[in-house]
N, C-alpha and C positions, 0 to 999 in steps of 0.2 A: 393463106397467110405466108407460108414458106416461100412460095413462089414469088410473091410480092417482095419479101425481103432479098431474095436472090437477085431479082431485077434491079432493085434499088442499089444493092452493091455493085453490080456490073456497071451500072450507069454512072455511079460515083468514080469507079475505077477508070473508066473511059474519059470521064470529064478531067480527072486529075492528070491522067497521062497526056491528054491533048494540052493542058495548061503548062506542062513541064518547060516548054520553050518560052513561055511568057517572062519567065525569070530573067531573061536577057533584057527586058524592058527597064530593069533597075539599074542599068548602066548608061553611058552617054549614047547618044544617037549616032556618032561616028567617030573616027579616029582623030578628027581635028576639032571635035566639039567637047568642051569641058563637062565633066560629070557634076552635077548639082543634086544635092538631097532634095526630095519632094515632100518629106514628112510621111511618106507611106513605106518605109524601109522595114517596119515591123511586120510580124505575121508571115504568112507563107508567100514567098516571092512568085510561086508558080501561079498564084491566083491574081497576080497584078496585071493591069492593062497599061498599054503605052498611053501617056498623057499627052496633051497638046503642047505642053512646055517641057517635052523630053529633052530639048536642046538646053543650052545655057546661054546666059547673058552675054551679049556682045558690047565690047567697049570700042571707043574711037581707035585706041592702039591695037586691037585685036581681042581674042577671047580671054576671059578670066578664068584661069586654071586654079584659083584658090580653093583651099578645103575648108570646111566648117570648123569653126573654133570650138575647143573643148576646154572650158574653164577649169576642169577638174585636173588638167595637166599643167596648168600655169602655177606650179608650186616648185619653188627652188629648193634643191636639196640642202639640208643643213648639216654642218659639221660640228658636233657639241665639243665642249672642252677646250676652246681656244681663247686664251688670255691676250687681249690686245696689248697689254703693258709688258708682256714677257718676250725675250728674245730667244727664238727657238734655234737650237742648233741641229746638225745633221741627225743624231739619234732620235731627237724628238719628232722631227718631221718624219722620219721613216716609221716611227711608232703610229703616228696619226694616219699615215698612208695605209699601214697594215690593218688598222682597225676600221678604215672607212672605204678603201678602194673596192670597186665592184668586181675587178678581175679576181682578186683573192677569194671573194665571196662566191664567185661562179666556180671556181676551181674547188672550193671547199664542198659545195653541193654536189658537185660531179663525183667527188670522192665518197661522199655519203651514199649517193645512188649506187656506186659501184659496191660499196660495202653491203648494202641492202640486197643486191643481186646474189651475193653469196648466201645470205639468209634464205633467199627464195629457193636456191638450188638445194640447200641443205634440208628444207622442208619436204622435198620430194622423198626423203628417206621415211617419212612418217605416212601412216595410213591417211586416207580421205574418208571423211564420214559425212553423209549428206542426209538431210531429212526432207521429205516431200509429202505434200497433202493435196489431193485433187478430189474435187466434188463437182456434182452437176445434177441436172434433170433434164429429162427427154420427154416430150409429149407426141404421141402419134394418133392420128384421127384417120381411121379407115371407114369408107362408105360401106354400109351393109347391102348386099345384093337384094335382099327383101326387108323392108322395114318391119320392126318388132314393135308394135304399139306405135308410140310416139318417137321411138328412138330410130334414127336414120343413120347414125354413126357409131363405130365402136371405138371408144377412147381408152388408151392406156398410158399410164405414166410410170417413168422409171427414174428413180433418184437414188443417190447414194454418196458416200464419202469414203476414200481410201487413203490411208496413211502408210508411209513406209520409212524405214531407217536402213541406209545401205552403207556398206564399208568396202572400199577398195584400197589394196596394198600391194605395190610392187615389191615383191620380196627379193628377187635376184635379177640382175641385168648385166652380169659380166663386166662390172666396173664402169658402166656408162655414167652413172650419177656421180661416182667419185671423180671420173675424169672432168665432167662438167662442173663439179665444185672446183677442181683445180683451175680450170680456165677462169671462173669467177674470181677465185682468190687472186691469181696472178693479175687479173685486170684491175681488181681493187687495190693491190699492191702498187701498180703502176699509177693509178689514180692518186694515191696518197703521196707517192713520190713527186708526181707533177704538181700536186697542191704545194709542197714545199718549194718546188722549182718556181712556181708562180711568185711565191714570196721572195725567192732569191732575185727574180727578174725585177720585182717591184723594188727592192732595195738598190739594185744597180740603177734603175731609172731614176729614182728620187736623187740618188748620190750624183750621177751625172748631171742632172738639172740643177742640183744645188751648187756644184762647183762652177758650172757655166754661169748661173746667176751671180755668184760671187765675183767671177771674172768681169761681168757687165757692171757691177758696182764700182770695182776697182777702176774700170775704164772710164766710167763717168767721173770719178774723182780725179783722175789724170786730166780729163778734158776740162774739167772746171778749173784745175789749176793752170793748165796751159792758157785758158781764156783769160784769167787774171794777169798772167805774165804778158800776154799779148796786149792787153789793156794798158798795162805799165809801160810797155815799149812804146804804144802810141802816144801816151802821155808825155813820154820823154822826147819823142820826135817832135811833137807840137811845141814843147817848151824850147827845144834848141832852135825850131823854125822861128819862133818869136824873137829870138836874139840874134838871127841871121847865121846860125851855125848848122842848119839843116835846110834842105830844099823841100819844095811842096811835092816833088817825087817821092821823097823818102816818107813824108807824111802820109802820102797816098798808100805806099807800100805797107806801112804800119796798120793803116785802117783795113786794108785787104787782108793783112794778117790776123786782125781782129774778127772779120767776117768769117775767115776760114776756121778760126778756132771756135767761133759760136756755132757753125755748121757741125763740126766734130762733136761738140757738146750736146747739140740737139740729137744727132745720130746715136750718140752714146747713151743718151737718156731713153730713146726708143728702144734700144737694145736691152736696156735694163727693164723696161716693161714687158718686153717680149720673154726675156729670161725668167721673170717673175711668173708669167701665165704658164710658160713651159714647166716650171716647177710645180704649180698648182695642178696642172694637167697630169704630170707624172705621179702626183700624189693621189689623184682621183676625187678631189673634193671639189666643193662649189667654186666656180671660176671667179665669183665675186668676193670671195673670202679674203680678208686682209690679214696677213701673218707677218709679224716682225721677225725677219729672218737674221740670224747671226752670220756675219761674215767671216770665213776662215781661210781666206786666200793669202794671209801673211804667214802662214806656218811654214817652217823650213822644209826643205825637200833633201833627201839623201842624194849622193852622187850615184851616177850610173854604174852598175856592176853587173857582171855576168851571172845569169840565172841558170841553175842546174835543170835544164829543160827535161832531160830524160825522166828524173825522179818526179818532177811536177806532172808531166805527162801521165806516168803511171798512176799517181795519186788522183789526177782528175779523173781518168777512165774508170775509177773505182768508186767515185762519188758524185760525178755529175748527174742531175736528175734526168736529163734526156737520155744519157747513156744506160743508166739503170732502168728507166721506165721501157726503154727499147729491148733490153734483154728480158724484161718481165713479159713484153709482148711475144717474143720468140718462145719462151716457156708456155705461155697460154696457148699459142698456135699448135705446139706439139701435143698439149693436152686435148686440143680440139681434134687431132687425129685420132686419139683413143676414143673419143666420143663417136666419131664417124665409123671406127672400126666395130664398136659394140652394136651398131645398128644391124650388122649381119648375124648376131647371135640371138638366141630365144630369150623371152622375158618370162619370168616365173611369177604369178600373181595369186593373191588371196582374195576372194570377194565373199561377202555375206549380206544378208538382207533379214530384216524383221518387219512384218506389215500386218495390217488389220484393215478390215473394210466393212462397211454397213450400207446395206441396200434396202430400198423399199419399192414394191410393185403394187400398182393399183389399176384396176380394169373397171371401166364404167361405174365408178363409185362403189364398187363391191368392197369387202373388207380388205384392208391393206395386208400385203405378204411382206414381212420383213426377214431379212437374212443377215447374219453377222459372221464373219470368218476372220481368221488370223493365221499367220504362217511364218516360218523361219528357215533359213538355209545357209549352208556354208560351201563355197566352191573353190577349189583349187586347180589352177590351170596354167598352161603355157602356151606362148604365142611364138610361132617361128616363121620369119619372113621367108618366102619361097621365091616370088618373082614380083618385080615392081618396075620393070621396064628400064633397069639400069640407073634408078634414081640414087640408090645408096653408093653405087660405084662412083657415080659423078660426085656426090657429096664427100667421099673419101678423097678423090682426086683434088677436089677444091680445097679440102683441109690440108693436104699435103703441099699444094701450091701456096697456101697461106703461110705454111712454115718456111719455105724458101723466100718468099717475099719478106717475111719478118726478119730473116736472117740477113738478107741483102740490106734492109733498112737499118739493121743493127750495125752492120760493118760500115755503111755509109756514115751513120751518126758518130761512130768511132773516128772515122777519118775527118769528118768535119770538126769533131772536138780537137784533134791533134793540130789541124790547120789553125783554128781559132787561137789556140794556146801559143803556137809558134808566132803568129801574127801579133798577138796581144804582148807578148814578151818583147818583140821587136819594137812595137809601138811605145812600150813603156821606155825602153832604153833611148830611143830616139827623142822622146819628150823630155826626159831628164837632161840629155845632152844639149837639146834646143834650149832649155831654161839656162843652163850654164852659159851658152853662147849669148842668149838674151841679157843675162847679167853683165857680161863683158861689154855688150853693145850699149847697155844702159849707162854704164860708167863712162864709156868713151863719149857717148852723146851729151852727158852732163858736163863733162870737161869742155868739149867743144862749144856748147852753149854758153857756159859761164865766160869763156874766153871771148867768144864773139860779142856778147853783150857788154863786157867790160871795154873791149876795144872800141865799140860803137860809142859808148858813154865817154871815152877819153878822146874821141875824134880821130882815131887811127883805124877804125874799122868802118864797114858798110852796113847800112841797114838791111840790104840783101843777104848778106852773110848772117846777120842776126836772126832774121826770119826764117831763113832755111835751117839754121841750127835749132830754132824753136820747134819747127816742124819735125826735124829729126828726132829731137828729144821726146816729143809726144809720141811719135811711132815707135821708139825704143821703149818707152815706159809701157805703152799698151801691148807690145809684143812680149815684154816680160810677164806682164799680168796674164796674158793668153797662154803662153807657154807653162806658166805655173799652174793654171786651171787644167790645161791639157795634160800635164804630168800626173795630177791628182785623178783625173777621169781614166787615164791609161792604167794607173795602179788599180782603180776599182774595176776596170774591165778585165785585167788580168785575174783579179781575185774571183770575178764572176765566172769567167770561162774555165777556171779550174775548180769550180764548185765550192769555193771557200767563203763566198759573201753570203754567210747563212745568217746574220743577225746584224742589227744596227750598231752593235758594239765593235764589229770588226770591219766596218767601212772605213777604208783608208782616208 
């Protein structure tokens, strides 16, 4: 019987080993052939056979590389708590994003995982207690050289159960666990810092998209106003032409001006839709969600002034999440060197065990012989590494290399931070100066437009000058709106790169 079982096990092993390559049959027949499910994807792929329809359907235009539909995935994410009758300002939008954005949730889970890693390292300070139970029965049949009566075999049965409770405790390791705990704590600290940094990045992204969307709303309003003005001018030209004071060329020019204004309005409307979708994407909520957004692009702006860069840079280097997390990585790598150094030292441990066992022995149906035993013991020992082929030395060199790499990354992070701060400061100054210049341009373009229209209405100007002045006024107004939004975005960018964009209430 035992031989039969052995033969069956060997045969099954060889059969399964031979079927391992059959798993390839569950993919497409060739690199230019689409994969199609055949309904046999369950179970063991190694037992599958190639089917006659291993290829895929061909269409007139070529192969169909579509994937099977999964109705369980066709569920749009919902964002609760949105009032369609409420106008949401920037702080409210940031709050919605912080509660629903997947990026911050992912950063939060990473921080939790890093914190749990600290607990796992600290758990190694405690002893490990394990309980085990093993039981079984063995039957042996031995043929007798000479039959005894009707008995031709000598049967023996051996059965029993053993249970044990064991303790293992690493008592002293020359600070290896302490260093490992430092590595985990610094990593957890960095993860928490980066979690806050993810929120700062989210606040900046929403702020940037919010002001850009506000500029698109303002540009649409300006384009609609310009369209109304162009239609008024076309109507005036048609009226003058009816009484012989204007030519058909002037009427055609005004109609062209209306068409150009309509094109600018359509483009502005498209930019508004794109700006809204960019805002929704920055918030990380459902793209089909409709939020009534409050426009804040009419707020006054301060004049450009010199920013004390040196003090701002020092403040930023002390609180920017990427700089702080990078420094924590340096500290963690240094603790990793201590972990590698402790591998060269002996380990002192304590071990103990308590066990009991019960066994039965039976031979040819004779009376059963039972035996029960128990025991306990405590061991104190030390393990000293002697030779490992240079493995620990390589691990120590690797740990030291990580320190140098982490320090280089830290210095590079500091350098990038300083560069970003200087660039953001210059960008803010330029944006504020551009806004003041756009204001002056707007005033001049308004004067020119009013004068050109009055001159044409009084018969002393040309329609060409009036339409050119209208186009110039439209460009000036949109330049002012764009520079206004650019100044607000530049202010938010400066606050972000110095690590000061920490809540919705401090968004500029």
